[in-house]
C-alpha positions as CSV (number, residue, x, y, z in Angstrom):
1,M,-118.0,70.1,96.5
2,V,-118.5,73.3,97.4
3,S,-115.7,74.4,100.5
4,S,-117.4,75.3,103.6
5,T,-114.6,78.0,104.2
6,S,-116.4,81.7,104.4
7,P,-114.9,84.7,103.0
8,Q,-115.1,85.9,106.6
9,T,-113.1,82.7,107.8
10,L,-110.0,83.0,105.0
11,S,-109.7,86.9,106.1
12,S,-109.6,85.9,109.6
13,S,-105.9,85.5,109.7
14,P,-103.7,88.9,108.9
15,S,-100.7,88.6,107.4
16,R,-97.8,89.8,109.1
17,D,-97.7,93.1,107.2
18,Q,-101.0,94.0,108.6
19,V,-100.2,92.7,112.2
20,V,-96.7,94.7,113.0
21,P,-96.6,97.7,114.1
22,S,-96.6,100.5,111.4
23,R,-94.1,103.8,112.1
24,K,-95.7,104.8,108.8
25,K,-98.9,106.7,109.8
26,V,-96.3,109.1,112.1
27,K,-94.3,111.0,110.2
28,L,-91.5,112.5,112.6
29,P,-89.0,115.0,111.7
30,P,-85.5,113.3,110.0
31,W,-83.6,114.7,113.2
32,L,-86.2,113.6,115.8
33,E,-86.6,109.5,113.9
34,V,-82.9,109.4,114.4
35,A,-83.1,110.0,118.3
36,K,-85.9,106.8,119.2
37,P,-88.0,110.2,120.8
38,R,-90.5,106.8,121.4
39,L,-88.3,104.7,124.1
40,I,-86.8,108.1,125.8
41,P,-89.9,108.4,128.0
42,L,-90.3,104.2,129.2
43,L,-86.5,105.3,129.9
44,L,-87.2,108.1,131.9
45,A,-90.3,105.9,134.2
46,T,-87.3,104.1,135.6
47,T,-85.6,106.4,136.0
48,L,-88.3,107.8,138.5
49,G,-89.0,104.2,139.7
50,G,-85.1,104.3,140.3
51,M,-86.2,107.5,142.4
52,A,-89.1,106.6,144.5
53,L,-87.5,103.8,145.7
54,S,-84.6,105.6,147.5
55,E,-85.0,107.3,150.5
56,G,-84.1,110.8,148.5
57,W,-87.4,111.0,147.6
58,P,-89.4,113.7,146.3
59,L,-86.2,115.3,144.6
60,P,-86.1,118.8,144.1
61,S,-87.4,120.0,141.2
62,P,-83.8,121.1,139.8
63,R,-81.8,118.3,139.9
64,L,-85.2,116.1,138.6
65,A,-85.5,118.6,136.1
66,C,-81.9,118.3,135.2
67,T,-81.8,114.0,135.3
68,L,-84.8,113.8,133.7
69,G,-83.2,116.4,130.8
70,G,-79.5,114.6,130.8
71,G,-80.8,110.9,130.9
72,A,-83.1,111.8,127.6
73,L,-80.6,113.7,125.8
74,A,-77.9,110.0,126.2
75,A,-81.8,108.0,125.1
76,A,-81.2,110.0,121.6
77,A,-77.5,110.3,121.5
78,A,-77.6,106.1,121.7
79,G,-80.1,105.9,118.7
80,A,-78.5,108.5,116.6
81,L,-75.5,106.4,117.1
82,N,-77.6,103.2,116.9
83,C,-78.9,104.0,113.6
84,L,-75.6,105.4,112.4
85,W,-74.3,101.6,112.7
86,E,-77.4,99.9,111.6
87,Q,-77.6,102.2,108.6
88,D,-76.8,99.5,106.2
89,L,-79.1,96.8,107.3
90,D,-81.8,99.3,108.0
91,G,-81.5,99.5,103.7
92,R,-82.0,96.3,103.6
93,M,-84.6,95.4,105.3
94,Q,-88.5,96.9,104.0
95,R,-89.4,98.0,107.3
96,T,-87.3,100.3,108.0
97,S,-85.6,101.0,104.3
98,S,-87.6,105.0,104.6
99,R,-85.7,106.0,107.8
100,A,-83.4,109.1,107.8
101,L,-80.1,107.0,107.0
102,P,-80.9,104.8,104.7
103,S,-83.4,107.2,102.5
104,G,-80.9,109.7,102.2
105,R,-83.1,112.2,103.8
106,L,-79.5,113.1,106.4
107,S,-76.5,112.4,105.9
108,P,-74.2,110.4,108.1
109,S,-71.9,112.9,109.6
110,S,-74.8,115.4,110.7
111,V,-75.9,112.8,112.5
112,F,-72.7,111.8,113.6
113,A,-72.4,115.2,114.6
114,G,-75.7,115.1,116.2
115,A,-74.9,112.1,118.4
116,I,-71.7,113.7,119.7
117,S,-73.7,117.0,120.6
118,C,-76.3,115.6,122.6
119,T,-74.4,113.0,124.4
120,L,-72.0,116.3,125.9
121,G,-74.9,118.0,126.5
122,A,-76.1,114.5,128.7
123,A,-72.4,114.9,130.2
124,A,-72.1,118.6,130.8
125,L,-75.9,118.4,132.6
126,L,-75.8,115.2,135.0
127,V,-72.6,116.9,136.2
128,S,-73.5,120.8,136.5
129,G,-76.8,119.4,138.0
130,V,-77.2,116.2,139.7
131,N,-73.7,113.9,140.3
132,C,-70.4,112.4,138.8
133,L,-72.7,108.9,139.6
134,A,-75.3,110.0,137.9
135,A,-73.8,111.3,134.8
136,G,-71.3,108.2,134.6
137,L,-74.6,105.6,134.9
138,S,-76.0,107.6,131.6
139,L,-72.9,107.4,129.6
140,L,-72.6,103.3,130.2
141,G,-76.2,102.7,129.7
142,L,-75.5,105.0,126.7
143,C,-72.0,102.9,125.4
144,S,-73.8,99.2,126.5
145,Y,-76.3,99.9,123.9
146,V,-74.4,100.8,121.0
147,L,-71.4,99.3,121.9
148,L,-72.9,96.2,123.9
149,Y,-76.1,95.3,122.0
150,T,-76.1,96.8,118.9
151,A,-72.3,96.0,117.5
152,F,-71.6,93.0,119.3
153,L,-74.3,90.9,120.4
154,K,-76.7,92.1,118.2
155,P,-75.3,89.8,115.0
156,R,-74.2,87.7,116.9
157,T,-76.5,86.0,119.1
158,S,-80.2,85.0,120.1
159,Q,-78.8,86.1,123.1
160,N,-78.7,89.2,122.5
161,I,-81.8,91.0,124.2
162,V,-81.2,88.6,127.5
163,I,-77.2,89.6,127.7
164,G,-78.0,93.7,125.7
165,G,-81.1,94.5,128.1
166,V,-78.2,95.6,130.7
167,A,-78.6,99.0,129.0
168,G,-82.5,100.2,129.3
169,A,-82.0,98.5,132.4
170,I,-79.3,101.4,133.5
171,P,-81.9,104.0,134.1
172,P,-82.9,103.0,137.6
173,L,-79.5,103.1,139.0
174,V,-79.0,106.8,137.2
175,G,-82.0,107.8,139.4
176,A,-80.7,106.5,142.6
177,A,-77.3,108.1,141.8
178,A,-79.6,111.1,141.1
179,A,-81.7,110.8,144.3
180,T,-78.4,109.9,146.9
181,G,-75.3,110.0,145.4
182,H,-75.2,105.9,145.9
183,I,-76.5,103.4,144.4
184,G,-78.7,100.8,146.7
185,L,-80.2,97.5,147.0
186,S,-83.8,98.7,146.1
187,S,-82.5,100.1,142.6
188,W,-80.2,96.7,141.7
189,W,-83.7,95.2,142.8
190,L,-85.8,97.9,140.2
191,F,-82.6,97.1,137.8
192,A,-83.3,93.0,137.9
193,L,-86.5,93.5,136.9
194,V,-86.2,95.5,133.9
195,M,-83.3,92.5,133.2
196,V,-86.3,90.3,133.4
197,W,-89.2,91.3,131.6
198,T,-87.0,93.0,128.6
199,P,-87.0,89.6,127.3
200,A,-90.0,88.5,126.8
201,H,-91.2,92.3,126.1
202,F,-88.6,92.2,122.5
203,W,-89.3,88.0,121.8
204,A,-92.8,89.0,121.3
205,L,-92.3,92.2,119.0
206,A,-89.2,89.9,116.8
207,I,-91.8,87.8,116.2
208,L,-94.4,89.9,114.6
209,L,-90.4,90.9,112.9
210,K,-89.5,87.6,112.4
211,D,-88.6,87.6,108.7
212,D,-87.3,91.0,108.5
213,Y,-84.8,89.8,110.6
214,Q,-84.3,86.0,108.6
215,S,-84.0,88.5,104.8
216,V,-81.0,89.9,106.8
217,G,-79.4,87.2,108.7
218,I,-80.1,88.5,112.5
219,P,-80.2,85.8,114.3
220,M,-82.8,87.0,117.0
221,L,-84.6,84.2,118.9
222,P,-87.4,83.3,116.6
223,V,-85.3,83.2,112.9
224,V,-83.0,80.7,115.1
225,K,-85.7,78.5,117.2
226,G,-88.7,79.2,116.1
227,S,-91.7,81.3,117.5
228,V,-92.8,77.9,119.7
229,F,-90.0,77.6,121.3
230,T,-90.0,81.4,121.7
231,A,-93.3,81.3,122.8
232,K,-91.6,78.9,125.5
233,A,-89.2,81.0,126.5
234,I,-91.3,84.2,126.7
235,Y,-93.6,82.2,129.5
236,Q,-91.0,81.2,131.6
237,Y,-89.5,85.2,131.5
238,G,-92.9,86.5,132.0
239,W,-93.4,84.2,135.3
240,A,-89.9,85.5,136.2
241,T,-91.0,88.8,135.7
242,I,-94.4,88.5,137.6
243,L,-92.5,86.5,141.0
244,L,-89.5,88.9,141.0
245,S,-92.1,92.3,140.6
246,W,-93.8,91.2,144.1
247,L,-90.0,92.3,145.8
248,G,-91.1,95.3,145.0
249,V,-93.3,95.5,148.6
250,V,-90.1,94.8,150.3
251,A,-87.9,97.4,148.2
252,L,-89.5,100.0,149.1
253,P,-89.4,102.4,151.7
254,E,-92.4,102.6,152.7
255,G,-95.7,102.1,151.0
256,G,-94.9,98.6,150.1
257,L,-98.8,97.0,150.8
258,L,-100.3,99.7,148.6
259,Y,-97.4,98.6,145.8
260,G,-98.7,95.2,146.4
261,V,-102.1,95.5,146.0
262,L,-102.3,97.5,143.3
263,L,-99.4,94.9,141.7
264,V,-101.7,92.5,141.2
265,P,-104.2,93.1,138.0
266,F,-101.0,94.1,135.8
267,N,-99.3,90.7,137.2
268,V,-103.0,88.9,136.4
269,R,-103.4,90.3,132.9
270,L,-99.7,89.9,132.2
271,F,-100.0,86.4,132.8
272,Q,-103.1,85.8,130.6
273,M,-101.3,87.2,127.5
274,V,-97.7,85.0,128.4
275,R,-99.9,81.9,128.3
276,R,-102.2,82.8,125.3
277,L,-99.4,83.3,123.2
278,A,-97.8,80.0,124.9
279,I,-101.1,78.0,123.4
280,D,-100.8,79.3,120.0
281,P,-97.0,80.8,119.0
282,E,-98.4,81.7,115.8
283,D,-100.7,84.4,116.3
284,L,-99.7,87.1,115.6
285,I,-102.6,89.2,117.2
286,R,-101.7,87.4,120.4
287,A,-97.7,88.7,119.6
288,K,-98.7,92.0,119.1
289,G,-101.2,92.7,122.0
290,L,-98.6,91.1,124.5
291,F,-95.9,93.1,123.1
292,R,-98.1,96.6,124.5
293,W,-99.2,95.5,127.4
294,S,-95.6,95.1,128.6
295,I,-94.4,98.3,127.6
296,L,-97.7,99.4,129.4
297,Y,-97.3,96.7,133.0
298,M,-93.8,98.7,133.1
299,F,-94.9,101.7,132.9
300,G,-97.8,100.4,135.7
301,I,-94.5,99.7,137.4
302,C,-93.0,102.7,137.7
303,F,-96.4,104.6,138.2
304,L,-97.5,102.5,141.0
305,L,-93.8,102.9,142.9
306,V,-94.4,107.2,142.3
307,I,-98.2,107.0,144.1
308,S,-96.9,104.7,146.6
309,R,-94.0,106.9,148.5
310,L,-96.9,109.2,148.7
311,S,-98.7,109.8,152.5
312,L,-102.5,107.9,151.9
313,A,-99.9,104.9,150.9
314,D,-98.2,105.6,154.3
315,Q,-101.3,106.0,156.2
316,F,-103.1,102.6,154.1
317,H,-99.4,100.8,154.7
318,N,-99.5,100.9,158.9
319,Q,-103.6,100.8,158.6
320,A,-103.3,97.7,157.3
321,I,-100.6,96.1,159.1
322,Y,-102.5,97.7,162.3
323,L,-105.2,95.4,161.1
324,L,-104.1,92.5,160.3
325,S,-101.9,92.2,163.8
326,N,-105.8,92.7,165.3
327,L,-107.6,89.4,163.3
328,T,-103.8,87.3,163.9
329,N,-103.6,88.4,167.9
330,L,-99.8,89.5,166.9
331,P,-98.1,92.6,168.5
332,T,-98.3,95.2,166.4
333,I,-95.3,97.2,164.5
334,I,-95.0,100.3,162.5
């Protein structure tokens, strides 16, 4: 009896190696590689989001440049220290064995010296060009990533990213501190949003890298509980992210209604992505799609926060309130 399965059907399910995001196409210099530059733009975007949520927006150009420059240096130092701590682990994982440290292209002492230099440079830039609160928060984020997440939580618990996500959520507080010298409630909202967004974002990638993590004994959620359980958790955190994101309407000092209107397609797409993965948790294409979209989603949130502080956004907000008040025969409040 001849099987009815066609060659196209057999090849329609790609292997994990074919789906996992590859770093091989773009070769970075060793020093740049250990700094993990792909992570820095999103951290700086959430820093800008924290600034946009404050009354101090827009910042003077020198202070803005010092904040972003200091944040980039602190993130680079954190990435280098992470690579230094995990060099043995990276050497045992097929995906990471060719990185600069395990492959011998950089020495541990040079990476450590570079990380310390970046840390001191970040502190000097933020203290002199911004304020001590922004500098302290930036260094707190660095320590949270290296000590709390990398050294303590990652090898010990499947909830590592839930707690360790605090490191990636600190930049909005840095932005608020840079803008006003203190941390307001609005910046704490963005901190909470990044915290809730992080598990769904990271666990989608962890589904793709499940075999790698399992091979070296790292207890990521898909390794410990499986892809089905992880997809359900992603769905729940996805919903929490969607619901929490709407609070940006009231968190913004002005232009909140424009933010709310433009947020709709972002949340609709996020819901579609987490739902599709929940239906078929073993579909690596869906996991990869969600991982990539979650990055664009957070960039989009920060972009909406920034454009909502434009004068046109404030005009839209006031006109919308005026029209709604006339439709409902309520007093106009602008």
